[in-house]
C-alpha positions, 0 to 999 in steps of 0.5 A: 619757372623756365629752365635757366641758362647757367651762365645767366644764373651766374650773372644774376647771382653775381649782381645779387651778391654785389648788391648785398655786399654794397648794402652790408659794407657801403663804406667799401664801395662809396668811392668805387665809381664803377659800382656807384654808377652801376647802382644808380639806375636799372640800366646801369646795373644791367650794363655793369662790367665788373671783371673782379666779380665776373660780371658782364654787361647785358641788356636790361630786358635780358637781365629782367628776364633772367632775374624773373627766371631766377626767383618768383619776385626775381627782378623786383627783388634785384631792383629793391636790392639795388635801391637799398645799396644805392641808399646805403652808399649815399648815406655813407657819403653824406656821413663822410661829409657831415659837419662836426656835431653841435655846430650850426651846420650840424643842427641845420642838417639834422633839421633838414633830415628830420623835415625830410623824414616827417615829409616822407611819413606824411606822404606815406600817411596820405597814401595809407589814408587814401587806401583806407577811404577807398576800402570804406567806399568799397565796403559801402558799395558791397553792402549796398549791392548785397541788398541786405538791410542788416549788412548795410546798417552794420557797414554804415555804423562801422563807417561812422565809428571809423571816421570818428576814430580818424577825425582827430588825425585829420584835424591835427594834420589839417586834413579836410574830409 
């Protein structure tokens, strides 16, 4: 890490504190248009001017550079905080506008939420499955590259067993492998 300018550190940490506060108590910020706009995009977070917290605007590249000087995963961490705060504010606003429990609108919203959760889980599962199959291909390639018959056979046996274990899942999800 390079030597960081104390004023730049103050700007990064002030944004970090704000984002943590928003995530912790989103109801306090859900209708604060300055904060709501700032957490929508990386650029807006950089351009944020919030005198109450002594936050001054800067370019996105400058914010990224200072954040990376601040911590090893600086910018990535700060952006993850921004996204988390944004999700919290959005869900708080949605809860404010949610229909009465037990009504048709409430049930429709719950179905929509569950459908989105299921779709997100299936998307995650698809990514995980692709990574899993890539790993099996790499293992097979490494075993063949070793030119050791015992290792090649062991890898083939393990692959057969692993494919059998995951075949039920693919069948249930309509997968074709």
